[in-house]
N, C-alpha and C positions, 0 to 999 in steps of 0.2 A: 524213699527215705535213705539216708546215708547208712552205709554198713558200719559195723563196729559200735553201734549204739546199743545200749543195754536197757532193759526194762524189767522191773519187778512187778509181778501181778499177785496180789493177795485177794483171794476170792473163795468163799465157801461153797458156792454153787458149781459143781463139777462141770455141768454143761457149758456154762458161761466161761469158766476158767479155761477149758480146753478149746473152746471156740476162739477166745481171744489169743490163746497161745498160737493156734494155727494161723490166724490172721496176721499177727505180728511177725511170725517167722517168715511168712510169705513176703512181707515187706523188708526182710533182711535184718531184722533186729535179733539180738541175742536175748532170749527170754528166760527169766528165772521165775518159777511159780511157787506159791505157797498157799495151801488151803487153810483158811481160818481167819475170821475177822479179828480175833484177839491179837494177832500179829500187828495189825495196823495201829491199834491202840498202844501197843508196846513201843512201836517205832515213833509214834507221836510224843510219847513221854520221854524217850531218849533225845529226840530233837529239842524239846523244850529244856531238858537238862543241859544240853550242850550250849544252848543259847544263854543260859544263866551262868555259864562258865564252869560247869561240873567237869572234873577230870575223869571221873568214873561214874558209871550208872549201873545199878543192879535192879533186877526185877525179882521180887521175892519168890516167885514161883519157879525160878531157875535154879535155886540152891536150897539145900536143907540148912538148918541152923549151923551145924558144924562146918560145912563148906563155906558158908558166908563168913563166919568168924575167922577161919583160916585164911581166906582170900583177903579179908580186911587187914589182918595182922601183917600179911606179906606186903601189901601195898604200903602200909604205914612204915614198915621196916625199910623198904626200898626208898621211900621218900626221905627218911632220916639219913640214910647212907649217902644220898645225893646232895645233902646240904653241905 
C-alpha cells in the first residue's frame, strides 16, 4: 500500500482494534483509532447533515445546555456580521 494514506478505525473490541492497528501499520498506513461504536453512528449523522447542506452539526451529548446556547449565539452573530 502507498505511504501517507490514513485510516480511522472505530472498534469497541480491543483485541480486534489493536490487531487491525498492527496490520495496517505494517502496511505503511497512518492509523488513528477510537474505541466505541457510538462514534460510528455520530460520524454517519454528520455525513448525512453535510449532504443535506448543513453548515454546522451538533451532537447533543457533546454540550450542556449553556454551552450549546452560547455556541449557537456566536454562530448566528458571526453569520450576521458577514452579511
